[in-house]
C-alpha positions in Angstrom: -0.5 -26.2 -1.2 -2.5 -26.2 2.4 -6.0 -25.9 1.9 -7.9 -23.1 4.6 -11.3 -23.3 5.5 -14.2 -21.0 5.9 -17.2 -20.4 5.6 -19.5 -17.6 3.1 -20.1 -16.3 6.9 -16.6 -16.0 8.4 -15.6 -16.9 11.7 -12.5 -18.3 13.8 -11.0 -20.4 11.6 -9.2 -22.4 14.3 -12.6 -22.7 16.3 -15.0 -23.7 13.2 -15.0 -24.2 9.6 -16.8 -25.2 6.6 -16.5 -24.8 2.9 -12.6 -24.6 1.3 -10.4 -22.3 -0.6 -6.6 -22.8 -1.0 -4.5 -20.8 0.4 -0.8 -21.5 -0.1 0.4 -19.3 3.2 -1.6 -18.1 6.0 -5.4 -19.1 6.3 -7.2 -16.2 7.6 -9.6 -14.4 6.0 -9.2 -10.4 5.5 -11.9 -8.3 5.9 -12.4 -4.6 6.2 -15.2 -2.6 7.3 -18.1 -0.9 6.3 -17.4 2.4 7.7 -14.2 2.7 4.7 -16.8 3.0 2.4 -20.5 4.2 3.8 -21.5 5.8 6.6 -25.2 4.1 6.0 -27.0 1.1 4.8 -29.0 1.7 2.2 -29.4 -0.5 -0.9 -26.7 1.5 -3.0 -23.9 2.0 -0.4 -24.1 -1.3 0.6 -24.5 -3.0 -3.0 -20.9 -0.2 -3.9 -19.5 -1.4 -0.5 -19.7 -5.1 -1.0 -18.9 -4.4 -4.7 -15.9 -3.1 -3.9 -14.5 -4.8 -0.9 -14.7 -8.0 -2.7 -13.3 -6.3 -5.9 -9.8 -5.2 -3.8 -9.7 -9.2 -2.9 -11.3 -9.0 0.8 -13.0 -12.2 1.6 -15.4 -10.2 4.4 -17.2 -7.5 5.3 -17.8 -5.9 8.8 -21.0 -4.6 8.7 -21.7 -2.0 11.3 -25.3 -3.1 13.0 -25.4 0.0 16.0 -28.9 1.0 14.1 -30.3 -2.3 13.9 -33.6 -1.0 12.7 -31.5 0.6 9.8 -30.4 -2.6 8.2 -32.3 -4.8 6.0 -30.7 -8.1 6.7 -32.6 -10.0 3.8 -31.3 -7.4 1.1 -27.5 -7.4 3.0 -27.4 -11.3 2.4 -28.7 -11.3 -1.2 -26.2 -8.5 -2.2 -23.1 -11.1 -0.5 -24.4 -14.0 -2.2 -24.6 -12.2 -5.3 -21.0 -11.1 -4.7 -19.6 -14.3 -3.0 -18.3 -12.2 0.1 -18.9 -12.7 3.6 -19.7 -10.4 6.7 -19.6 -10.4 10.1 -21.5 -7.6 12.7 -20.1 -5.0 14.6 -21.5 -2.2 17.3 -20.9 -0.3 20.5 -23.3 0.2 22.9 -24.9 3.6 23.9 -24.5 5.2 27.2 -28.5 5.0 26.8 -28.4 1.4 26.7 -25.5 0.5 28.3 -25.7 -3.2 30.0 -22.8 -2.5 32.7 -24.9 0.4 33.9 -25.9 0.2 37.4 -29.7 1.5 36.1 -31.9 -1.4 35.4 -33.8 0.3 32.5 -30.6 1.5 31.0 -28.7 -2.2 31.3 -32.0 -3.5 29.8 -32.2 -1.4 26.7 -28.5 -2.5 26.2 -29.4 -6.0 26.3 -32.2 -5.6 24.1 -29.7 -3.5 21.6 -27.7 -6.6 21.3 -30.3 -8.9 20.7 -31.4 -7.0 18.1 -27.8 -6.6 16.9 -27.1 -10.2 17.0 -30.4 -11.2 14.9 -29.7 -8.8 11.9 -26.4 -10.6 12.0 -28.2 -13.5 11.9 -30.3 -12.7 9.2 -27.8 -11.7 7.1 -26.2 -15.1 7.3 -23.4 -14.3 9.5 -22.0 -15.9 12.9 -19.4 -13.1 14.0 -21.4 -10.1 16.6 -18.4 -8.0 17.8 -17.6 -4.5 19.1 -17.8 -2.6 22.3 -20.6 -5.0 23.7 -19.5 -5.0 27.4 -20.2 -1.5 28.1 -21.4 2.2 26.4 -18.5 2.8 23.9 -17.4 6.2 25.3 -14.9 8.2 27.8 -16.6 7.6 31.1 -15.6 10.0 34.2 -15.3 7.7 37.1 -13.5 3.8 37.2 -16.0 0.4 36.7 -17.6 -1.0 39.8 -18.2 -4.7 40.9 -21.9 -3.9 40.2 -21.1 -2.9 36.3 -19.0 -5.7 35.8 -21.7 -8.3 37.2 -24.3 -6.7 35.3 -21.7 -7.0 31.4 -21.6 -10.8 32.8 -25.4 -11.4 33.1 -26.1 -10.1 30.2 -23.6 -10.9 28.2 -23.9 -14.8 29.5 -28.1 -14.6 27.9 -27.2 -12.7 25.0 -24.3 -15.1 23.9 -26.6 -18.3 25.0 -28.8 -16.8 22.3 -25.8 -16.2 19.8 -24.8 -19.7 20.6 -28.6 -21.2 19.4 -27.8 -18.8 16.1 -24.3 -20.4 15.8 -22.9 -17.0 16.5 -19.6 -15.9 17.9 -19.5 -12.7 20.1 -16.5 -11.0 21.0 -15.7 -8.5 23.1 -13.7 -5.8 21.9 -10.8 -4.5 24.2 -10.6 -1.0 23.8 -8.7 2.1 25.3 -9.6 3.7 28.6 -11.3 6.4 26.5 -13.8 4.1 25.2 -14.8 2.2 27.6 -13.6 1.9 31.6 -14.7 -2.1 31.9 -12.3 -4.1 28.8 -9.0 -2.1 28.4 -6.5 -5.0 28.3 -5.9 -8.7 26.9 -6.5 -9.6 31.1 -9.2 -8.0 31.5 -11.0 -9.3 28.5 -10.2 -12.9 29.2 -11.3 -12.7 33.1 -14.3 -11.0 31.3 -14.4 -14.6 28.9 -13.9 -16.8 32.2 -16.8 -15.4 34.3 -19.1 -15.8 31.4 -18.0 -19.4 30.4 -19.5 -19.6 26.8 -17.3 -21.2 24.0 -18.7 -18.8 22.0 -17.8 -15.6 23.6 -14.5 -14.7 22.2 -11.9 -11.6 22.9 -11.3 -9.6 20.0 -8.5 -7.6 19.7 -7.7 -4.0 18.1 -4.1 -3.1 17.1 -5.4 0.5 17.6 -6.4 -0.1 20.9 -3.3 -2.3 21.7 -1.1 0.0 21.0 -2.5 3.1 23.9 -2.8 -0.1 26.8 -0.6 -3.0 26.3 3.2 -3.6 26.9 4.0 -4.8 23.7 1.7 -5.8 20.7 3.3 -9.0 21.3 2.3 -9.7 25.2 -1.4 -8.6 24.4 -1.6 -11.6 21.9 -0.1 -14.4 24.0 -2.1 -13.4 26.6 -5.5 -14.0 25.2 -4.4 -16.2 22.3 -6.7 -19.1 23.6 -9.7 -17.6 23.6 -8.8 -15.2 20.6 -11.6 -14.9 17.7 -11.2 -11.6 15.9 -8.5 -9.1 15.1 -9.0 -5.3 14.4 -5.8 -3.6 12.4 -5.6 0.3 12.9 -2.9 2.5 12.8 -2.2 4.7 15.7 -4.2 7.9 14.3 -6.2 5.6 12.2 -5.0 6.2 8.9 -2.7 4.6 6.2 -1.3 1.2 7.8 2.7 1.7 8.5 2.7 5.5 8.5 2.5 5.3 12.7 3.4 3.9 15.9 1.7 1.0 15.9 4.3 -2.4 15.4 2.3 -4.6 12.5 5.8 -6.5 12.3 5.5 -7.9 16.1 1.8 -8.5 16.0 1.3 -10.1 12.6 4.8 -12.2 14.0 2.5 -13.4 17.2 -0.2 -14.1 15.9 1.2 -16.9 13.2 3.4 -17.9 16.2 -0.1 -18.8 18.4 -1.6 -20.5 15.1 -4.3 -17.4 15.3 -5.7 -18.2 12.1 -9.7 -16.1 12.7 -10.4 -13.4 10.8 -8.4 -9.9 10.5 -10.0 -6.8 9.8 -9.0 -3.5 8.7 -11.0 -0.8 10.5 -10.4 2.9 9.9 -12.7 5.7 10.0 -13.5 9.8 8.3 -15.8 12.0 9.2 -16.1 12.8 4.9 -17.5 9.1 5.2 -19.2 7.9 8.9 -21.9 10.1 10.3 -21.3 12.7 12.8 -22.6 11.2 16.2 -20.3 8.0 15.5 -17.7 10.4 14.4 -17.5 12.4 17.5 -17.9 9.2 19.8 -14.8 7.9 18.0 -13.2 11.7 18.3 -12.1 11.5 14.6 -11.4 15.4 15.1 -8.9 15.2 11.9 -9.3 12.7 8.6 -6.5 10.9 7.6 -7.6 10.4 4.5 -10.0 11.1 1.8 -9.5 8.1 -0.9 -11.4 5.2 0.1 -10.8 3.0 -2.5 -6.7 3.3 -2.4 -6.7 3.5 1.5 -8.5 0.2 1.3 -5.9 -1.3 -1.2 -3.4 -0.5 0.6 -4.3 -1.6 3.8 -5.0 -5.3 1.9 -1.3 -5.2 0.3 0.4 -4.2 4.1 -2.0 -6.7 5.9 -1.2 -9.7 2.9 2.6 -8.8 3.1 3.0 -9.0 6.7 0.6 -11.9 7.1 3.0 -14.0 4.4 6.1 -13.0 6.3 5.0 -14.0 9.6 3.6 -17.2 8.6 6.6 -18.2 6.7 8.7 -17.4 10.0 6.8 -18.9 11.9 7.0 -21.9 9.7 10.8 -22.5 9.7 10.3 -22.0 13.5 8.1 -24.7 13.8 9.9 -26.8 11.7 13.5 -26.0 13.7 11.8 -26.8 16.8 10.5 -30.2 15.2 
């Protein structure tokens, strides 16, 4: 039996490790985005989201920290410890707080938001902060400029250095052209990671966005495999996995083929759960689900089943090649 290693604060396991949990198959911790359960983070909502995530078998909950002033880090840490669950944090920058902006004040506000979010993740014991950390999350009306790119790199180098001191990894989520004009493909993410030049700044891929921008799931993963730290799983319509057009077999097969063993997190949104601001930012104009528990349970079963099959296939291929 192989024993995978990951800490109560999940990070990419192929990069660092801590306490031991035994698995007879893949090593990846499976996670769930908090927005499947709630659009707020007061104590009752946090307790419910964390408890139910743990009950369904997940090892990680991704907490939305885009409004850090609403996050009670000590309370969150206590609930996580009581339930034996790890956590990461995510956010999308705003147009009035955008590190890539050529307006110095707007860029400064974006950096301050990243730093405040970073401190919350550290406060509740997490060691991964990701999301649309490189630009505002939304549709721009023009292409990114060289200055936009350089501003983002400079700010992320500063934030990444702070995160390194806190033992936190920072992810650059690759999102589609309607949610950023800066990092839409795995190759662009790799270029930005290279320009930033810090080992704890990594690539974050998302199947929902890959389905729009990449040539294929396999090609996208191969492109960023060397710096891949985190993966989001979402269907093409953000509903039940397997009911849309995303090639999950290709995705999971390539993840196992390249040896990725970091967190794999299911993400889905419904305007019946998340705030109106987030729903509008993500263009959630129609709801693909109503039952959070059924959706999350189904997602775990799909991810676990497909990862197991992909892991077995990759193991056989490796054995044949040896």
